[in-house]
N, CA, C, O and the ligand as a Tripos MOL2 file, in Angstrom:
@<TRIPOS>MOLECULE
protein
  285   283    72     0     0
PROTEIN
NO_CHARGES

@<TRIPOS>ATOM
      1 N         -15.1440   36.3380  -31.8510 N.3       1 MET1
      2 CA        -14.5860   36.2130  -30.4830 C.3       1 MET1
      3 C         -13.6220   37.3710  -30.1930 C.2       1 MET1
      4 O         -12.6810   37.5980  -30.9530 O.2       1 MET1
      5 N         -13.8470   38.0730  -29.1380 N.am      2 ASP2
      6 CA        -12.9560   39.2190  -28.8350 C.3       2 ASP2
      7 C         -11.8100   38.7660  -27.9330 C.2       2 ASP2
      8 O         -11.7400   37.6060  -27.5270 O.2       2 ASP2
      9 N         -10.9380   39.6810  -27.6390 N.am      3 GLN3
     10 CA         -9.7380   39.3390  -26.8780 C.3       3 GLN3
     11 C         -10.0450   38.8170  -25.5090 C.2       3 GLN3
     12 O          -9.3730   37.9150  -25.0080 O.2       3 GLN3
     13 N         -11.0650   39.3860  -24.8990 N.am      4 PHE4
     14 CA        -11.4420   38.9210  -23.5500 C.3       4 PHE4
     15 C         -11.8270   37.4460  -23.5380 C.2       4 PHE4
     16 O         -11.3940   36.6690  -22.6870 O.2       4 PHE4
     17 N         -12.6710   37.0860  -24.5320 N.am      5 ASP5
     18 CA        -13.0860   35.6980  -24.6220 C.3       5 ASP5
     19 C         -11.9050   34.7740  -24.8290 C.2       5 ASP5
     20 O         -11.8270   33.6920  -24.2480 O.2       5 ASP5
     21 N         -10.9980   35.2200  -25.6620 N.am      6 ARG6
     22 CA         -9.8030   34.4470  -25.9730 C.3       6 ARG6
     23 C          -8.9520   34.2200  -24.6990 C.2       6 ARG6
     24 O          -8.4600   33.1170  -24.4600 O.2       6 ARG6
     25 N          -8.7970   35.2580  -23.9130 N.am      7 ALA7
     26 CA         -8.0180   35.1550  -22.6980 C.3       7 ALA7
     27 C          -8.6930   34.1930  -21.7090 C.2       7 ALA7
     28 O          -8.0370   33.4040  -21.0300 O.2       7 ALA7
     29 N          -9.9900   34.2870  -21.6560 N.am      8 GLN8
     30 CA        -10.7650   33.4240  -20.7470 C.3       8 GLN8
     31 C         -10.5970   31.9700  -21.1560 C.2       8 GLN8
     32 O         -10.4480   31.0740  -20.3240 O.2       8 GLN8
     33 N         -10.6250   31.7690  -22.4630 N.am      9 GLU9
     34 CA        -10.5560   30.4030  -22.9820 C.3       9 GLU9
     35 C          -9.1680   29.8220  -22.6420 C.2       9 GLU9
     36 O          -9.0490   28.7010  -22.1490 O.2       9 GLU9
     37 N          -8.1320   30.6200  -22.9200 N.am     10 LEU10
     38 CA         -6.7570   30.1630  -22.6070 C.3      10 LEU10
     39 C          -6.6230   29.8600  -21.1060 C.2      10 LEU10
     40 O          -6.0440   28.8520  -20.7030 O.2      10 LEU10
     41 N          -7.1760   30.7620  -20.3050 N.am     11 ASP11
     42 CA         -7.0480   30.6230  -18.8930 C.3      11 ASP11
     43 C          -7.6800   29.2960  -18.4260 C.2      11 ASP11
     44 O          -7.1200   28.5580  -17.6150 O.2      11 ASP11
     45 N          -8.8390   29.0450  -18.9660 N.am     12 ALA12
     46 CA         -9.5760   27.8110  -18.6050 C.3      12 ALA12
     47 C          -8.7840   26.5780  -19.1100 C.2      12 ALA12
     48 O          -8.7390   25.5380  -18.4530 O.2      12 ALA12
     49 N          -8.1870   26.7270  -20.2550 N.am     13 TYR13
     50 CA         -7.4140   25.6100  -20.8310 C.3      13 TYR13
     51 C          -6.2280   25.2780  -19.9520 C.2      13 TYR13
     52 O          -6.0180   24.1090  -19.6260 O.2      13 TYR13
     53 N          -5.4530   26.2600  -19.5630 N.am     14 TYR14
     54 CA         -4.2910   25.9910  -18.7000 C.3      14 TYR14
     55 C          -4.6740   25.5130  -17.3540 C.2      14 TYR14
     56 O          -3.9850   24.6900  -16.7530 O.2      14 TYR14
     57 N          -5.8030   26.0370  -16.8550 N.am     15 ARG15
     58 CA         -6.2700   25.5850  -15.5230 C.3      15 ARG15
     59 C          -6.6540   24.1220  -15.5490 C.2      15 ARG15
     60 O          -6.3180   23.3660  -14.6380 O.2      15 ARG15
     61 N          -7.3680   23.7200  -16.6080 N.am     16 ASP16
     62 CA         -7.8010   22.3440  -16.7180 C.3      16 ASP16
     63 C          -6.5590   21.4500  -16.8050 C.2      16 ASP16
     64 O          -6.4930   20.3960  -16.1710 O.2      16 ASP16
     65 N          -5.5900   21.8830  -17.5890 N.am     17 GLN17
     66 CA         -4.3550   21.0630  -17.7320 C.3      17 GLN17
     67 C          -3.6410   20.9260  -16.3840 C.2      17 GLN17
     68 O          -3.1900   19.8390  -16.0220 O.2      17 GLN17
     69 N          -3.5450   22.0000  -15.6690 N.am     18 ALA18
     70 CA         -2.8680   21.9830  -14.3640 C.3      18 ALA18
     71 C          -3.6030   21.0560  -13.3770 C.2      18 ALA18
     72 O          -2.9890   20.3000  -12.6240 O.2      18 ALA18
     73 N          -4.9100   21.1440  -13.4110 N.am     19 ILE19
     74 CA         -5.6700   20.3370  -12.4790 C.3      19 ILE19
     75 C          -5.5110   18.8580  -12.8580 C.2      19 ILE19
     76 O          -5.3520   17.9910  -11.9990 O.2      19 ILE19
     77 N          -5.5590   18.5970  -14.1810 N.am     20 GLU20
     78 CA         -5.4290   17.2340  -14.6770 C.3      20 GLU20
     79 C          -4.0900   16.6660  -14.2800 C.2      20 GLU20
     80 O          -4.0150   15.5220  -13.8300 O.2      20 GLU20
     81 N          -3.0080   17.4500  -14.4390 N.am     21 LEU21
     82 CA         -1.6930   17.0340  -14.1080 C.3      21 LEU21
     83 C          -1.6140   16.7230  -12.5750 C.2      21 LEU21
     84 O          -1.0820   15.6990  -12.1450 O.2      21 LEU21
     85 N          -2.1560   17.6370  -11.8220 N.am     22 HIS22
     86 CA         -2.1250   17.4810  -10.3560 C.3      22 HIS22
     87 C          -2.8780   16.2180   -9.9540 C.2      22 HIS22
     88 O          -2.4490   15.4690   -9.0770 O.2      22 HIS22
     89 N          -3.9900   16.0060  -10.6070 N.am     23 ARG23
     90 CA         -4.8250   14.8130  -10.3010 C.3      23 ARG23
     91 C          -4.0460   13.5480  -10.6000 C.2      23 ARG23
     92 O          -4.0470   12.6000   -9.8150 O.2      23 ARG23
     93 N          -3.3680   13.5450  -11.7660 N.am     24 LYS24
     94 CA         -2.6090   12.3680  -12.1320 C.3      24 LYS24
     95 C          -1.4710   12.0800  -11.1310 C.2      24 LYS24
     96 O          -1.1680   10.9390  -10.7810 O.2      24 LYS24
     97 N          -0.8650   13.2000  -10.6980 N.am     25 ARG25
     98 CA          0.2510   13.0400   -9.7460 C.3      25 ARG25
     99 C          -0.2660   12.4720   -8.4330 C.2      25 ARG25
    100 O           0.4050   11.6890   -7.7610 O.2      25 ARG25
    101 N          -1.4780   12.8900   -8.0880 N.am     26 MET26
    102 CA         -2.0060   12.3980   -6.8110 C.3      26 MET26
    103 C          -2.4680   10.9480   -6.9210 C.2      26 MET26
    104 O          -2.5840   10.2540   -5.9110 O.2      26 MET26
    105 N          -2.7270   10.4970   -8.1200 N.am     27 GLU27
    106 CA         -3.1720    9.1400   -8.2860 C.3      27 GLU27
    107 C          -2.0350    8.1280   -8.3650 C.2      27 GLU27
    108 O          -2.2370    6.9180   -8.2680 O.2      27 GLU27
    109 N          -0.8370    8.6660   -8.5440 N.am     28 VAL28
    110 CA          0.3180    7.8010   -8.6450 C.3      28 VAL28
    111 C           0.4970    7.0270   -7.3320 C.2      28 VAL28
    112 O           0.3200    7.5610   -6.2380 O.2      28 VAL28
    113 N           0.8540    5.7500   -7.4880 N.am     29 GLY29
    114 CA          1.0480    4.9700   -6.2870 C.3      29 GLY29
    115 C          -0.1420    4.0700   -6.0330 C.2      29 GLY29
    116 O          -0.2300    3.0010   -6.6390 O.2      29 GLY29
    117 N          -1.0330    4.4420   -5.1900 N.am     30 GLY30
    118 CA         -2.1810    3.6260   -4.8820 C.3      30 GLY30
    119 C          -2.4590    3.7050   -3.4030 C.2      30 GLY30
    120 O          -3.6040    3.8340   -2.9710 O.2      30 GLY30
    121 N          -1.3960    3.6260   -2.6360 N.am     31 ASP31
    122 CA         -1.5780    3.7920   -1.2180 C.3      31 ASP31
    123 C          -1.7220    5.2410   -0.8370 C.2      31 ASP31
    124 O          -0.9170    6.0750   -1.2510 O.2      31 ASP31
    125 N          -2.7230    5.5540   -0.0630 N.am     32 SER32
    126 CA         -2.9190    6.9240    0.3460 C.3      32 SER32
    127 C          -2.0290    7.2230    1.5550 C.2      32 SER32
    128 O          -1.7520    6.3560    2.3840 O.2      32 SER32
    129 N          -1.6090    8.4380    1.6180 N.am     33 LEU33
    130 CA         -0.7770    8.8540    2.7860 C.3      33 LEU33
    131 C          -1.7010    9.2280    3.9390 C.2      33 LEU33
    132 O          -2.8140    9.7110    3.7280 O.2      33 LEU33
    133 N          -1.2490    9.0110    5.0950 N.am     34 THR34
    134 CA         -2.0810    9.4180    6.2460 C.3      34 THR34
    135 C          -1.9160   10.8990    6.5860 C.2      34 THR34
    136 O          -2.7510   11.5170    7.2470 O.2      34 THR34
    137 N          -0.7690   11.4470    6.0880 N.am     35 HIS35
    138 CA         -0.5050   12.8480    6.3280 C.3      35 HIS35
    139 C          -0.1610   13.5900    5.0790 C.2      35 HIS35
    140 O           0.5340   13.0470    4.2200 O.2      35 HIS35
    141 N          -0.6040   14.7870    4.9390 N.am     36 CYS36
    142 CA         -0.4150   15.6470    3.7260 C.3      36 CYS36
    143 C           1.0460   15.9160    3.4850 C.2      36 CYS36
    144 O           1.7820   16.2570    4.4110 O.2      36 CYS36
    145 N           1.4820   15.7630    2.2240 N.am     37 LEU37
    146 CA          2.8620   16.0430    1.8910 C.3      37 LEU37
    147 C           3.1860   17.4860    2.0030 C.2      37 LEU37
    148 O           4.3310   17.8390    2.2820 O.2      37 LEU37
    149 N           2.2030   18.3580    1.7930 N.am     38 GLU38
    150 CA          2.4230   19.7830    1.8150 C.3      38 GLU38
    151 C           2.4520   20.3780    3.1940 C.2      38 GLU38
    152 O           3.3940   21.0890    3.5430 O.2      38 GLU38
    153 N           1.4340   20.1010    3.9910 N.am     39 CYS39
    154 CA          1.3800   20.7800    5.3210 C.3      39 CYS39
    155 C           1.5870   19.8210    6.4230 C.2      39 CYS39
    156 O           1.7410   20.2470    7.5670 O.2      39 CYS39
    157 N           1.6020   18.5420    6.1610 N.am     40 GLY40
    158 CA          1.8310   17.5530    7.2180 C.3      40 GLY40
    159 C           0.5520   17.2700    8.0880 C.2      40 GLY40
    160 O           0.5810   16.5320    9.0730 O.2      40 GLY40
    161 N          -0.5300   17.8950    7.6560 N.am     41 GLY41
    162 CA         -1.8210   17.6820    8.3790 C.3      41 GLY41
    163 C          -2.3460   16.3230    8.0430 C.2      41 GLY41
    164 O          -2.0250   15.7410    7.0070 O.2      41 GLY41
    165 N          -3.1800   15.8160    8.9600 N.am     42 GLU42
    166 CA         -3.7180   14.4920    8.7720 C.3      42 GLU42
    167 C          -4.7470   14.4800    7.6570 C.2      42 GLU42
    168 O          -5.5700   15.3910    7.5670 O.2      42 GLU42
    169 N          -4.7140   13.4700    6.8100 N.am     43 ILE43
    170 CA         -5.6980   13.3200    5.7520 C.3      43 ILE43
    171 C          -6.7750   12.3870    6.3150 C.2      43 ILE43
    172 O          -6.4760   11.2560    6.6990 O.2      43 ILE43
    173 N          -8.0010   12.8490    6.3630 N.am     44 PRO44
    174 CA         -9.0940   12.0270    6.9390 C.3      44 PRO44
    175 C          -9.2450   10.7060    6.2170 C.2      44 PRO44
    176 O          -9.0930   10.6570    4.9960 O.2      44 PRO44
    177 N          -9.5390    9.6380    6.9300 N.am     45 GLU45
    178 CA         -9.6820    8.3650    6.3120 C.3      45 GLU45
    179 C         -10.7190    8.3460    5.1960 C.2      45 GLU45
    180 O         -10.5600    7.6490    4.1930 O.2      45 GLU45
    181 N         -11.7940    9.1290    5.3890 N.am     46 ALA46
    182 CA        -12.8600    9.1540    4.3710 C.3      46 ALA46
    183 C         -12.2650    9.6450    3.0160 C.2      46 ALA46
    184 O         -12.5790    9.1240    1.9460 O.2      46 ALA46
    185 N         -11.4020   10.6590    3.1260 N.am     47 ARG47
    186 CA        -10.8140   11.2010    1.8850 C.3      47 ARG47
    187 C          -9.8570   10.1680    1.2520 C.2      47 ARG47
    188 O          -9.8050   10.0300    0.0300 O.2      47 ARG47
    189 N          -9.1100    9.4550    2.0950 N.am     48 ARG48
    190 CA         -8.2120    8.4550    1.5860 C.3      48 ARG48
    191 C          -8.9510    7.2860    0.9190 C.2      48 ARG48
    192 O          -8.4540    6.6580   -0.0150 O.2      48 ARG48
    193 N         -10.1120    7.0330    1.4170 N.am     49 THR49
    194 CA        -10.9250    5.9680    0.8260 C.3      49 THR49
    195 C         -11.5100    6.3780   -0.5270 C.2      49 THR49
    196 O         -11.5270    5.6010   -1.4810 O.2      49 THR49
    197 N         -11.9830    7.6100   -0.5760 N.am     50 ILE50
    198 CA        -12.5720    8.1340   -1.7710 C.3      50 ILE50
    199 C         -11.5210    8.3320   -2.8830 C.2      50 ILE50
    200 O         -11.7830    8.0750   -4.0580 O.2      50 ILE50
    201 N         -10.3350    8.7920   -2.4800 N.am     51 LEU51
    202 CA         -9.2660    9.1040   -3.4160 C.3      51 LEU51
    203 C          -8.0300    8.2280   -3.1440 C.2      51 LEU51
    204 O          -7.0820    8.6760   -2.4990 O.2      51 LEU51
    205 N          -8.0450    7.0120   -3.6250 N.am     52 PRO52
    206 CA         -6.8920    6.1340   -3.3990 C.3      52 PRO52
    207 C          -5.6260    6.7590   -3.9400 C.2      52 PRO52
    208 O          -5.5980    7.2520   -5.0670 O.2      52 PRO52
    209 N          -4.5940    6.7360   -3.1450 N.am     53 GLY53
    210 CA         -3.3150    7.3280   -3.5540 C.3      53 GLY53
    211 C          -3.2180    8.7920   -3.3250 C.2      53 GLY53
    212 O          -2.2670    9.4160   -3.7950 O.2      53 GLY53
    213 N          -4.1660    9.3910   -2.6170 N.am     54 CYS54
    214 CA         -4.0730   10.8090   -2.4130 C.3      54 CYS54
    215 C          -2.9720   11.1690   -1.4460 C.2      54 CYS54
    216 O          -2.7410   10.4470   -0.4760 O.2      54 CYS54
    217 N          -2.2970   12.2580   -1.6860 N.am     55 THR55
    218 CA         -1.1310   12.6360   -0.9580 C.3      55 THR55
    219 C          -1.2420   14.0050   -0.2960 C.2      55 THR55
    220 O          -0.3350   14.4450    0.4100 O.2      55 THR55
    221 N          -2.4000   14.6870   -0.5420 N.am     56 HIS56
    222 CA         -2.5450   16.0000   -0.0300 C.3      56 HIS56
    223 C          -3.9390   16.1130    0.6360 C.2      56 HIS56
    224 O          -4.8990   15.4660    0.2160 O.2      56 HIS56
    225 N          -4.0100   16.9290    1.6540 N.am     57 CYS57
    226 CA         -5.2750   17.1920    2.3600 C.3      57 CYS57
    227 C          -6.1160   18.1090    1.4560 C.2      57 CYS57
    228 O          -5.6070   18.7300    0.5230 O.2      57 CYS57
    229 N          -7.3960   18.1690    1.7610 N.am     58 VAL58
    230 CA         -8.3180   18.9550    0.9330 C.3      58 VAL58
    231 C          -7.9470   20.4360    0.9710 C.2      58 VAL58
    232 O          -8.1280   21.1320   -0.0280 O.2      58 VAL58
    233 N          -7.4410   20.9280    2.0800 N.am     59 ASP59
    234 CA         -7.0050   22.3300    2.1880 C.3      59 ASP59
    235 C          -5.9200   22.6540    1.1580 C.2      59 ASP59
    236 O          -5.9850   23.6770    0.4770 O.2      59 ASP59
    237 N          -4.9400   21.7850    1.0540 N.am     60 CYS60
    238 CA         -3.8210   22.0700    0.1480 C.3      60 CYS60
    239 C          -4.2650   21.9430   -1.3150 C.2      60 CYS60
    240 O          -3.7980   22.6970   -2.1680 O.2      60 CYS60
    241 N          -5.1550   21.0040   -1.6080 N.am     61 VAL61
    242 CA         -5.6460   20.8730   -2.9790 C.3      61 VAL61
    243 C          -6.4550   22.1100   -3.3370 C.2      61 VAL61
    244 O          -6.3610   22.5930   -4.4650 O.2      61 VAL61
    245 N          -7.2350   22.6270   -2.4210 N.am     62 GLU62
    246 CA         -8.0080   23.8350   -2.6950 C.3      62 GLU62
    247 C          -7.0720   25.0270   -2.8750 C.2      62 GLU62
    248 O          -7.2910   25.8740   -3.7410 O.2      62 GLU62
    249 N          -6.0380   25.0830   -2.0570 N.am     63 GLU63
    250 CA         -5.0380   26.1550   -2.1680 C.3      63 GLU63
    251 C          -4.3830   26.1080   -3.5430 C.2      63 GLU63
    252 O          -4.2170   27.1260   -4.2150 O.2      63 GLU63
    253 N          -4.0200   24.8990   -3.9350 N.am     64 PHE64
    254 CA         -3.4050   24.7140   -5.2490 C.3      64 PHE64
    255 C          -4.2880   25.2240   -6.3490 C.2      64 PHE64
    256 O          -3.8270   25.9370   -7.2400 O.2      64 PHE64
    257 N          -5.5660   24.8680   -6.3010 N.am     65 GLU65
    258 CA         -6.4600   25.3160   -7.3250 C.3      65 GLU65
    259 C          -6.7210   26.8080   -7.2850 C.2      65 GLU65
    260 O          -6.9310   27.4290   -8.3270 O.2      65 GLU65
    261 N          -6.7120   27.3840   -6.1170 N.am     66 ARG66
    262 CA         -6.8570   28.8300   -5.9670 C.3      66 ARG66
    263 C          -5.6770   29.5650   -6.6130 C.2      66 ARG66
    264 O          -5.8550   30.5760   -7.2930 O.2      66 ARG66
    265 N          -4.5180   29.0550   -6.3950 N.am     67 LYS67
    266 CA         -3.2730   29.6330   -6.9860 C.3      67 LYS67
    267 C          -3.3910   29.6430   -8.4900 C.2      67 LYS67
    268 O          -3.0780   30.6290   -9.1570 O.2      67 LYS67
    269 N          -3.8640   28.4870   -9.0220 N.am     68 ARG68
    270 CA         -3.9710   28.3460  -10.4590 C.3      68 ARG68
    271 C          -4.9590   29.3640  -11.0330 C.2      68 ARG68
    272 O          -4.7350   29.9170  -12.1100 O.2      68 ARG68
    273 N          -6.0400   29.6040  -10.3140 N.am     69 LYS69
    274 CA         -7.0330   30.5350  -10.8170 C.3      69 LYS69
    275 C          -6.5130   31.9610  -10.9070 C.2      69 LYS69
    276 O          -7.0060   32.7570  -11.7060 O.2      69 LYS69
    277 N          -5.5040   32.2890  -10.0770 N.am     70 ARG70
    278 CA         -4.9840   33.6070  -10.0810 C.3      70 ARG70
    279 C          -4.0150   33.8780  -11.2380 C.2      70 ARG70
    280 O          -3.7230   35.0290  -11.5610 O.2      70 ARG70
    281 N          -3.5370   32.8280  -11.8350 N.am     71 LEU71
    282 CA         -2.5330   32.9840  -12.9410 C.3      71 LEU71
    283 C          -3.1900   33.5640  -14.1450 C.2      71 LEU71
    284 O          -2.5350   33.7720  -15.1670 O.2      71 LEU71
    285 ZN         -2.2040   19.8420    3.4430 Zn       72 ZN72
@<TRIPOS>BOND
     1     1     2 1
     2     2     3 1
     3     3     4 2
     4     3     5 am
     5     5     6 1
     6     6     7 1
     7     7     8 2
     8     7     9 am
     9     9    10 1
    10    10    11 1
    11    11    12 2
    12    11    13 am
    13    13    14 1
    14    14    15 1
    15    15    16 2
    16    15    17 am
    17    17    18 1
    18    18    19 1
    19    19    20 2
    20    19    21 am
    21    21    22 1
    22    22    23 1
    23    23    24 2
    24    23    25 am
    25    25    26 1
    26    26    27 1
    27    27    28 2
    28    27    29 am
    29    29    30 1
    30    30    31 1
    31    31    32 2
    32    31    33 am
    33    33    34 1
    34    34    35 1
    35    35    36 2
    36    35    37 am
    37    37    38 1
    38    38    39 1
    39    39    40 2
    40    39    41 am
    41    41    42 1
    42    42    43 1
    43    43    44 2
    44    43    45 am
    45    45    46 1
    46    46    47 1
    47    47    48 2
    48    47    49 am
    49    49    50 1
    50    50    51 1
    51    51    52 2
    52    51    53 am
    53    53    54 1
    54    54    55 1
    55    55    56 2
    56    55    57 am
    57    57    58 1
    58    58    59 1
    59    59    60 2
    60    59    61 am
    61    61    62 1
    62    62    63 1
    63    63    64 2
    64    63    65 am
    65    65    66 1
    66    66    67 1
    67    67    68 2
    68    67    69 am
    69    69    70 1
    70    70    71 1
    71    71    72 2
    72    71    73 am
    73    73    74 1
    74    74    75 1
    75    75    76 2
    76    75    77 am
    77    77    78 1
    78    78    79 1
    79    79    80 2
    80    79    81 am
    81    81    82 1
    82    82    83 1
    83    83    84 2
    84    83    85 am
    85    85    86 1
    86    86    87 1
    87    87    88 2
    88    87    89 am
    89    89    90 1
    90    90    91 1
    91    91    92 2
    92    91    93 am
    93    93    94 1
    94    94    95 1
    95    95    96 2
    96    95    97 am
    97    97    98 1
    98    98    99 1
    99    99   100 2
   100    99   101 am
   101   101   102 1
   102   102   103 1
   103   103   104 2
   104   103   105 am
   105   105   106 1
   106   106   107 1
   107   107   108 2
   108   107   109 am
   109   109   110 1
   110   110   111 1
   111   111   112 2
   112   111   113 am
   113   113   114 1
   114   114   115 1
   115   115   116 2
   116   115   117 am
   117   117   118 1
   118   118   119 1
   119   119   120 2
   120   119   121 am
   121   121   122 1
   122   122   123 1
   123   123   124 2
   124   123   125 am
   125   125   126 1
   126   126   127 1
   127   127   128 2
   128   127   129 am
   129   129   130 1
   130   130   131 1
   131   131   132 2
   132   131   133 am
   133   133   134 1
   134   134   135 1
   135   135   136 2
   136   135   137 am
   137   137   138 1
   138   138   139 1
   139   139   140 2
   140   139   141 am
   141   141   142 1
   142   142   143 1
   143   143   144 2
   144   143   145 am
   145   145   146 1
   146   146   147 1
   147   147   148 2
   148   147   149 am
   149   149   150 1
   150   150   151 1
   151   151   152 2
   152   151   153 am
   153   153   154 1
   154   154   155 1
   155   155   156 2
   156   155   157 am
   157   157   158 1
   158   158   159 1
   159   159   160 2
   160   159   161 am
   161   161   162 1
   162   162   163 1
   163   163   164 2
   164   163   165 am
   165   165   166 1
   166   166   167 1
   167   167   168 2
   168   167   169 am
   169   169   170 1
   170   170   171 1
   171   171   172 2
   172   171   173 am
   173   173   174 1
   174   174   175 1
   175   175   176 2
   176   175   177 am
   177   177   178 1
   178   178   179 1
   179   179   180 2
   180   179   181 am
   181   181   182 1
   182   182   183 1
   183   183   184 2
   184   183   185 am
   185   185   186 1
   186   186   187 1
   187   187   188 2
   188   187   189 am
   189   189   190 1
   190   190   191 1
   191   191   192 2
   192   191   193 am
   193   193   194 1
   194   194   195 1
   195   195   196 2
   196   195   197 am
   197   197   198 1
   198   198   199 1
   199   199   200 2
   200   199   201 am
   201   201   202 1
   202   202   203 1
   203   203   204 2
   204   203   205 am
   205   205   206 1
   206   206   207 1
   207   207   208 2
   208   207   209 am
   209   209   210 1
   210   210   211 1
   211   211   212 2
   212   211   213 am
   213   213   214 1
   214   214   215 1
   215   215   216 2
   216   215   217 am
   217   217   218 1
   218   218   219 1
   219   219   220 2
   220   219   221 am
   221   221   222 1
   222   222   223 1
   223   223   224 2
   224   223   225 am
   225   225   226 1
   226   226   227 1
   227   227   228 2
   228   227   229 am
   229   229   230 1
   230   230   231 1
   231   231   232 2
   232   231   233 am
   233   233   234 1
   234   234   235 1
   235   235   236 2
   236   235   237 am
   237   237   238 1
   238   238   239 1
   239   239   240 2
   240   239   241 am
   241   241   242 1
   242   242   243 1
   243   243   244 2
   244   243   245 am
   245   245   246 1
   246   246   247 1
   247   247   248 2
   248   247   249 am
   249   249   250 1
   250   250   251 1
   251   251   252 2
   252   251   253 am
   253   253   254 1
   254   254   255 1
   255   255   256 2
   256   255   257 am
   257   257   258 1
   258   258   259 1
   259   259   260 2
   260   259   261 am
   261   261   262 1
   262   262   263 1
   263   263   264 2
   264   263   265 am
   265   265   266 1
   266   266   267 1
   267   267   268 2
   268   267   269 am
   269   269   270 1
   270   270   271 1
   271   271   272 2
   272   271   273 am
   273   273   274 1
   274   274   275 1
   275   275   276 2
   276   275   277 am
   277   277   278 1
   278   278   279 1
   279   279   280 2
   280   279   281 am
   281   281   282 1
   282   282   283 1
   283   283   284 2
@<TRIPOS>SUBSTRUCTURE
     1 MET1         2 RESIDUE 1 A MET
     2 ASP2         6 RESIDUE 1 A ASP
     3 GLN3        10 RESIDUE 1 A GLN
     4 PHE4        14 RESIDUE 1 A PHE
     5 ASP5        18 RESIDUE 1 A ASP
     6 ARG6        22 RESIDUE 1 A ARG
     7 ALA7        26 RESIDUE 1 A ALA
     8 GLN8        30 RESIDUE 1 A GLN
     9 GLU9        34 RESIDUE 1 A GLU
    10 LEU10       38 RESIDUE 1 A LEU
    11 ASP11       42 RESIDUE 1 A ASP
    12 ALA12       46 RESIDUE 1 A ALA
    13 TYR13       50 RESIDUE 1 A TYR
    14 TYR14       54 RESIDUE 1 A TYR
    15 ARG15       58 RESIDUE 1 A ARG
    16 ASP16       62 RESIDUE 1 A ASP
    17 GLN17       66 RESIDUE 1 A GLN
    18 ALA18       70 RESIDUE 1 A ALA
    19 ILE19       74 RESIDUE 1 A ILE
    20 GLU20       78 RESIDUE 1 A GLU
    21 LEU21       82 RESIDUE 1 A LEU
    22 HIS22       86 RESIDUE 1 A HIS
    23 ARG23       90 RESIDUE 1 A ARG
    24 LYS24       94 RESIDUE 1 A LYS
    25 ARG25       98 RESIDUE 1 A ARG
    26 MET26      102 RESIDUE 1 A MET
    27 GLU27      106 RESIDUE 1 A GLU
    28 VAL28      110 RESIDUE 1 A VAL
    29 GLY29      114 RESIDUE 1 A GLY
    30 GLY30      118 RESIDUE 1 A GLY
    31 ASP31      122 RESIDUE 1 A ASP
    32 SER32      126 RESIDUE 1 A SER
    33 LEU33      130 RESIDUE 1 A LEU
    34 THR34      134 RESIDUE 1 A THR
    35 HIS35      138 RESIDUE 1 A HIS
    36 CYS36      142 RESIDUE 1 A CYS
    37 LEU37      146 RESIDUE 1 A LEU
    38 GLU38      150 RESIDUE 1 A GLU
    39 CYS39      154 RESIDUE 1 A CYS
    40 GLY40      158 RESIDUE 1 A GLY
    41 GLY41      162 RESIDUE 1 A GLY
    42 GLU42      166 RESIDUE 1 A GLU
    43 ILE43      170 RESIDUE 1 A ILE
    44 PRO44      174 RESIDUE 1 A PRO
    45 GLU45      178 RESIDUE 1 A GLU
    46 ALA46      182 RESIDUE 1 A ALA
    47 ARG47      186 RESIDUE 1 A ARG
    48 ARG48      190 RESIDUE 1 A ARG
    49 THR49      194 RESIDUE 1 A THR
    50 ILE50      198 RESIDUE 1 A ILE
    51 LEU51      202 RESIDUE 1 A LEU
    52 PRO52      206 RESIDUE 1 A PRO
    53 GLY53      210 RESIDUE 1 A GLY
    54 CYS54      214 RESIDUE 1 A CYS
    55 THR55      218 RESIDUE 1 A THR
    56 HIS56      222 RESIDUE 1 A HIS
    57 CYS57      226 RESIDUE 1 A CYS
    58 VAL58      230 RESIDUE 1 A VAL
    59 ASP59      234 RESIDUE 1 A ASP
    60 CYS60      238 RESIDUE 1 A CYS
    61 VAL61      242 RESIDUE 1 A VAL
    62 GLU62      246 RESIDUE 1 A GLU
    63 GLU63      250 RESIDUE 1 A GLU
    64 PHE64      254 RESIDUE 1 A PHE
    65 GLU65      258 RESIDUE 1 A GLU
    66 ARG66      262 RESIDUE 1 A ARG
    67 LYS67      266 RESIDUE 1 A LYS
    68 ARG68      270 RESIDUE 1 A ARG
    69 LYS69      274 RESIDUE 1 A LYS
    70 ARG70      278 RESIDUE 1 A ARG
    71 LEU71      282 RESIDUE 1 A LEU
    72 ZN72       285 GROUP 0 **** ****
């Protein structure tokens, strides 16, 4: 395994951990919020039904994961 592979593996590891943490945090509670904690935008009912306890809209979750990928 060369250094590049190692860096990739580490990157994937930290990203998975971050996503898992974020997922757990979003699952806390049980009641879904009607509005995103981050941007205040409305969270569609379909999303609240699929993800009980969700607190962020899909845009913010995607933004969060994009930021993680840049690290
Ligand atoms: Zn949002």
